[in-house]
TIRO-2110 file (N, C-alpha, C; in Angstrom, 1 decimal):
// TIRO-2110
123.0, -5.5, -74.7, N, 1, A
122.8, -4.1, -75.1, CA, 1, A
123.1, -3.2, -73.9, C, 1, A
123.9, -2.2, -74.1, N, 2, A
124.2, -1.2, -73.1, CA, 2, A
123.0, -0.4, -72.7, C, 2, A
122.7, -0.3, -71.4, N, 3, A
121.5, 0.4, -71.0, CA, 3, A
121.8, 1.9, -70.8, C, 3, A
122.3, 2.5, -71.9, N, 4, A
122.7, 3.9, -71.8, CA, 4, A
122.0, 4.7, -73.0, C, 4, A
121.5, 5.8, -72.7, N, 5, A
120.8, 6.7, -73.7, CA, 5, A
121.9, 7.4, -74.5, C, 5, A
121.9, 7.4, -75.8, N, 6, A
122.9, 8.1, -76.6, CA, 6, A
122.7, 9.6, -76.6, C, 6, A
121.6, 10.1, -76.3, N, 7, A
121.3, 11.5, -76.3, CA, 7, A
121.6, 12.1, -74.9, C, 7, A
120.9, 11.6, -73.9, N, 8, A
121.0, 12.2, -72.6, CA, 8, A
122.2, 11.6, -71.7, C, 8, A
122.7, 10.5, -72.1, N, 9, A
123.8, 9.9, -71.4, CA, 9, A
123.3, 9.2, -70.1, C, 9, A
122.0, 9.0, -69.9, N, 10, A
121.4, 8.4, -68.7, CA, 10, A
121.8, 7.0, -68.6, C, 10, A
122.3, 6.5, -67.4, N, 11, A
122.7, 5.2, -67.1, CA, 11, A
121.9, 4.6, -66.0, C, 11, A
122.0, 3.3, -65.8, N, 12, A
121.3, 2.7, -64.6, CA, 12, A
121.8, 3.2, -63.3, C, 12, A
120.9, 3.4, -62.3, N, 13, A
121.3, 3.7, -61.0, CA, 13, A
121.0, 2.5, -60.1, C, 13, A
121.6, 2.6, -58.9, N, 14, A
121.5, 1.5, -58.0, CA, 14, A
120.9, 1.9, -56.7, C, 14, A
120.3, 0.9, -56.0, N, 15, A
119.6, 1.1, -54.7, CA, 15, A
119.4, -0.2, -54.0, C, 15, A
118.3, -0.2, -53.2, N, 16, A
118.1, -1.4, -52.4, CA, 16, A
116.6, -1.8, -52.6, C, 16, A
116.3, -3.2, -52.6, N, 17, A
115.0, -3.7, -52.3, CA, 17, A
114.9, -3.6, -50.8, C, 17, A
113.8, -3.1, -50.3, N, 18, A
113.6, -3.1, -48.9, CA, 18, A
112.4, -3.9, -48.5, C, 18, A
112.6, -5.0, -47.8, N, 19, A
111.5, -6.0, -47.5, CA, 19, A
110.7, -5.4, -46.3, C, 19, A
109.7, -6.1, -46.0, N, 20, A
108.8, -5.8, -44.9, CA, 20, A
109.6, -5.7, -43.5, C, 20, A
110.6, -6.6, -43.4, N, 21, A
111.4, -6.6, -42.2, CA, 21, A
112.6, -5.6, -42.3, C, 21, A
112.6, -4.8, -43.4, N, 22, A
113.6, -3.8, -43.6, CA, 22, A
115.0, -4.3, -43.9, C, 22, A
115.1, -5.6, -44.4, N, 23, A
116.4, -6.1, -44.8, CA, 23, A
116.6, -5.5, -46.2, C, 23, A
117.8, -5.1, -46.5, N, 24, A
118.1, -4.4, -47.8, CA, 24, A
118.9, -5.4, -48.6, C, 24, A
118.5, -5.5, -49.9, N, 25, A
119.3, -6.2, -50.8, CA, 25, A
119.5, -5.3, -52.1, C, 25, A
120.6, -5.5, -52.7, N, 26, A
120.9, -4.6, -53.8, CA, 26, A
120.0, -4.8, -55.0, C, 26, A
119.7, -3.7, -55.7, N, 27, A
118.9, -3.8, -56.9, CA, 27, A
119.4, -2.7, -57.9, C, 27, A
118.9, -2.8, -59.1, N, 28, A
119.3, -1.9, -60.2, CA, 28, A
118.1, -1.2, -60.8, C, 28, A
118.1, 0.1, -61.0, N, 29, A
117.0, 0.8, -61.6, CA, 29, A
117.5, 1.0, -63.1, C, 29, A
116.9, 0.3, -64.0, N, 30, A
117.3, 0.4, -65.4, CA, 30, A
116.6, 1.6, -66.1, C, 30, A
117.3, 2.1, -67.1, N, 31, A
116.7, 3.2, -67.9, CA, 31, A
115.8, 2.6, -68.9, C, 31, A
114.7, 3.3, -69.3, N, 32, A
113.8, 2.8, -70.3, CA, 32, A
114.3, 3.1, -71.7, C, 32, A
115.3, 2.2, -72.1, N, 33, A
116.0, 2.4, -73.4, CA, 33, A
115.3, 1.7, -74.5, C, 33, A
115.1, 2.4, -75.6, N, 34, A
114.4, 1.8, -76.8, CA, 34, A
115.3, 2.0, -78.0, C, 34, A
115.2, 1.1, -78.9, N, 35, A
115.9, 1.3, -80.2, CA, 35, A
114.9, 2.0, -81.1, C, 35, A
115.4, 3.1, -81.7, N, 36, A
114.6, 3.9, -82.6, CA, 36, A
115.3, 4.3, -83.9, C, 36, A
114.6, 4.1, -85.0, N, 37, A
115.2, 4.5, -86.3, CA, 37, A
114.7, 5.8, -86.8, C, 37, A
115.7, 6.6, -87.3, N, 38, A
115.3, 7.9, -87.8, CA, 38, A
116.0, 8.1, -89.2, C, 38, A
115.3, 8.8, -90.1, N, 39, A
115.9, 9.1, -91.4, CA, 39, A
116.6, 10.5, -91.2, C, 39, A
117.9, 10.5, -91.6, N, 40, A
118.7, 11.7, -91.5, CA, 40, A
119.1, 12.1, -92.9, C, 40, A
118.4, 13.2, -93.3, N, 41, A
118.6, 13.7, -94.7, CA, 41, A
120.1, 14.1, -95.0, C, 41, A
120.8, 14.7, -94.1, N, 42, A
122.2, 15.1, -94.3, CA, 42, A
123.1, 13.9, -94.6, C, 42, A
122.8, 12.8, -93.9, N, 43, A
123.6, 11.5, -94.1, CA, 43, A
123.1, 10.7, -95.3, C, 43, A
121.8, 10.9, -95.6, N, 44, A
121.2, 10.2, -96.7, CA, 44, A
120.9, 8.7, -96.3, C, 44, A
120.7, 8.5, -95.0, N, 45, A
120.4, 7.1, -94.6, CA, 45, A
119.7, 7.1, -93.3, C, 45, A
119.2, 5.9, -92.9, N, 46, A
118.6, 5.9, -91.6, CA, 46, A
119.6, 5.6, -90.5, C, 46, A
119.3, 6.0, -89.3, N, 47, A
120.2, 5.8, -88.2, CA, 47, A
119.4, 5.2, -87.0, C, 47, A
120.0, 4.2, -86.4, N, 48, A
119.3, 3.5, -85.3, CA, 48, A
120.0, 4.0, -84.0, C, 48, A
119.2, 4.6, -83.1, N, 49, A
119.8, 5.1, -81.9, CA, 49, A
119.2, 4.3, -80.7, C, 49, A
119.9, 4.2, -79.6, N, 50, A
119.4, 3.7, -78.3, CA, 50, A
119.0, 4.9, -77.5, C, 50, A
117.7, 5.1, -77.3, N, 51, A
117.2, 6.3, -76.6, CA, 51, A
116.4, 6.0, -75.4, C, 51, A
116.5, 6.8, -74.4, N, 52, A
115.5, 6.7, -73.3, CA, 52, A
114.2, 7.4, -73.7, C, 52, A
113.2, 7.3, -72.9, N, 53, A
111.9, 8.0, -73.2, CA, 53, A
112.2, 9.5, -73.3, C, 53, A
113.0, 10.0, -72.4, N, 54, A
113.3, 11.5, -72.4, CA, 54, A
114.1, 11.8, -73.7, C, 54, A
115.0, 10.9, -74.1, N, 55, A
115.8, 11.2, -75.3, CA, 55, A
115.0, 11.3, -76.5, C, 55, A
113.9, 10.5, -76.6, N, 56, A
113.0, 10.5, -77.7, CA, 56, A
112.3, 11.9, -77.8, C, 56, A
111.9, 12.4, -76.6, N, 57, A
111.3, 13.7, -76.6, CA, 57, A
112.3, 14.8, -77.0, C, 57, A
113.6, 14.7, -76.6, N, 58, A
114.6, 15.6, -77.0, CA, 58, A
114.7, 15.7, -78.5, C, 58, A
114.7, 14.5, -79.1, N, 59, A
114.8, 14.4, -80.6, CA, 59, A
113.6, 15.1, -81.2, C, 59, A
112.4, 14.9, -80.7, N, 60, A
111.2, 15.6, -81.2, CA, 60, A
111.3, 17.1, -81.1, C, 60, A
111.9, 17.6, -80.0, N, 61, A
111.9, 19.1, -79.8, CA, 61, A
113.1, 19.7, -80.7, C, 61, A
114.3, 19.1, -80.6, N, 62, A
115.4, 19.7, -81.2, CA, 62, A
115.6, 19.3, -82.7, C, 62, A
115.1, 18.2, -83.1, N, 63, A
115.3, 17.7, -84.4, CA, 63, A
116.4, 16.7, -84.5, C, 63, A
116.3, 15.7, -85.4, N, 64, A
117.3, 14.7, -85.5, CA, 64, A
118.6, 15.2, -86.0, C, 64, A
118.6, 16.2, -86.9, N, 65, A
119.9, 16.7, -87.4, CA, 65, A
120.8, 17.3, -86.3, C, 65, A
120.2, 18.1, -85.4, N, 66, A
120.9, 18.7, -84.3, CA, 66, A
121.4, 17.6, -83.3, C, 66, A
120.6, 16.6, -83.1, N, 67, A
121.0, 15.5, -82.1, CA, 67, A
122.1, 14.7, -82.7, C, 67, A
122.0, 14.4, -84.0, N, 68, A
123.1, 13.6, -84.7, CA, 68, A
124.4, 14.4, -84.7, C, 68, A
124.3, 15.7, -84.9, N, 69, A
125.5, 16.5, -84.9, CA, 69, A
126.2, 16.5, -83.5, C, 69, A
125.4, 16.6, -82.4, N, 70, A
125.9, 16.5, -81.1, CA, 70, A
126.6, 15.2, -80.8, C, 70, A
126.0, 14.1, -81.2, N, 71, A
126.5, 12.7, -81.0, CA, 71, A
127.9, 12.6, -81.7, C, 71, A
127.9, 13.1, -83.0, N, 72, A
129.1, 13.0, -83.8, CA, 72, A
130.2, 13.9, -83.1, C, 72, A
129.9, 15.0, -82.6, N, 73, A
130.8, 15.9, -82.0, CA, 73, A
131.5, 15.3, -80.8, C, 73, A
130.7, 14.5, -80.0, N, 74, A
131.2, 13.8, -78.8, CA, 74, A
132.0, 12.5, -79.2, C, 74, A
132.0, 12.2, -80.5, N, 75, A
132.7, 11.0, -81.0, CA, 75, A
131.9, 9.7, -80.8, C, 75, A
130.6, 9.8, -80.7, N, 76, A
129.7, 8.6, -80.6, CA, 76, A
129.5, 8.0, -81.9, C, 76, A
129.1, 6.7, -81.9, N, 77, A
128.9, 5.9, -83.1, CA, 77, A
127.4, 6.0, -83.5, C, 77, A
127.2, 6.1, -84.8, N, 78, A
125.8, 6.1, -85.3, CA, 78, A
125.5, 4.8, -86.1, C, 78, A
END
Protein backbone atom coordinates (compact mmCIF):
# COMPACT_ATOMS: atom_id res chain seq x y z
CA UNK A 1 0.00 0.00 0.00
CA UNK A 2 1.30 3.42 -0.91
CA UNK A 3 2.02 5.47 2.23
CA UNK A 4 0.49 8.63 0.76
CA UNK A 5 -2.55 10.53 2.04
CA UNK A 6 -5.15 11.08 -0.70
CA UNK A 7 -6.34 14.36 0.85
CA UNK A 8 -3.19 16.15 2.03
CA UNK A 9 -0.70 14.47 -0.32
CA UNK A 10 1.62 13.78 2.62
CA UNK A 11 4.39 11.23 1.84
CA UNK A 12 7.15 9.57 3.87
CA UNK A 13 10.18 11.70 4.73
CA UNK A 14 13.71 10.48 5.26
CA UNK A 15 16.36 11.06 7.88
CA UNK A 16 18.92 9.26 10.01
CA UNK A 17 19.04 6.99 13.03
CA UNK A 18 21.68 8.55 15.26
CA UNK A 19 23.37 6.12 17.64
CA UNK A 20 25.09 6.97 20.90
CA UNK A 21 28.39 7.17 19.03
CA UNK A 22 26.71 9.49 16.46
CA UNK A 23 26.98 7.04 13.57
CA UNK A 24 24.18 7.85 11.17
CA UNK A 25 22.19 5.25 9.26
CA UNK A 26 19.29 5.96 6.96
CA UNK A 27 15.71 5.67 8.15
CA UNK A 28 12.25 6.53 6.95
CA UNK A 29 9.52 8.49 8.77
CA UNK A 30 6.23 6.94 7.61
CA UNK A 31 2.94 8.83 7.52
CA UNK A 32 0.17 7.58 9.82
CA UNK A 33 -2.03 6.35 6.94
CA UNK A 34 -5.34 4.60 7.65
CA UNK A 35 -8.01 3.14 5.39
CA UNK A 36 -11.32 4.86 6.09
CA UNK A 37 -14.74 4.24 4.54
CA UNK A 38 -17.22 7.08 3.99
CA UNK A 39 -20.74 7.15 2.58
CA UNK A 40 -20.95 9.68 -0.26
CA UNK A 41 -24.59 10.59 -0.98
CA UNK A 42 -23.85 12.23 -4.37
CA UNK A 43 -22.21 9.03 -5.65
CA UNK A 44 -24.72 6.78 -3.88
CA UNK A 45 -22.00 4.48 -2.55
CA UNK A 46 -19.26 4.13 0.01
CA UNK A 47 -15.74 5.26 -0.80
CA UNK A 48 -12.57 3.88 0.80
CA UNK A 49 -9.81 6.46 1.17
CA UNK A 50 -6.20 6.21 2.40
CA UNK A 51 -5.96 9.10 4.84
CA UNK A 52 -3.43 10.41 7.31
CA UNK A 53 -4.61 11.44 10.78
CA UNK A 54 -4.65 15.06 9.61
CA UNK A 55 -6.56 14.04 6.46
CA UNK A 56 -9.30 12.52 8.62
CA UNK A 57 -9.61 15.84 10.47
CA UNK A 58 -9.82 17.69 7.14
CA UNK A 59 -12.72 15.46 6.09
CA UNK A 60 -14.46 16.13 9.42
CA UNK A 61 -14.15 19.91 8.96
CA UNK A 62 -14.83 20.30 5.21
CA UNK A 63 -17.17 17.37 4.67
CA UNK A 64 -16.77 14.29 2.51
CA UNK A 65 -18.55 15.81 -0.53
CA UNK A 66 -16.04 18.67 -0.78
CA UNK A 67 -13.04 16.36 -0.29
CA UNK A 68 -14.27 13.86 -2.90
CA UNK A 69 -14.83 16.71 -5.38
CA UNK A 70 -11.23 17.88 -4.87
CA UNK A 71 -9.83 14.36 -5.34
CA UNK A 72 -11.84 13.91 -8.55
CA UNK A 73 -10.73 17.33 -9.83
CA UNK A 74 -7.08 16.27 -9.38
CA UNK A 75 -7.81 13.06 -11.28
CA UNK A 76 -7.43 10.79 -8.26
CA UNK A 77 -9.08 7.39 -8.01
CA UNK A 78 -11.88 6.68 -5.55
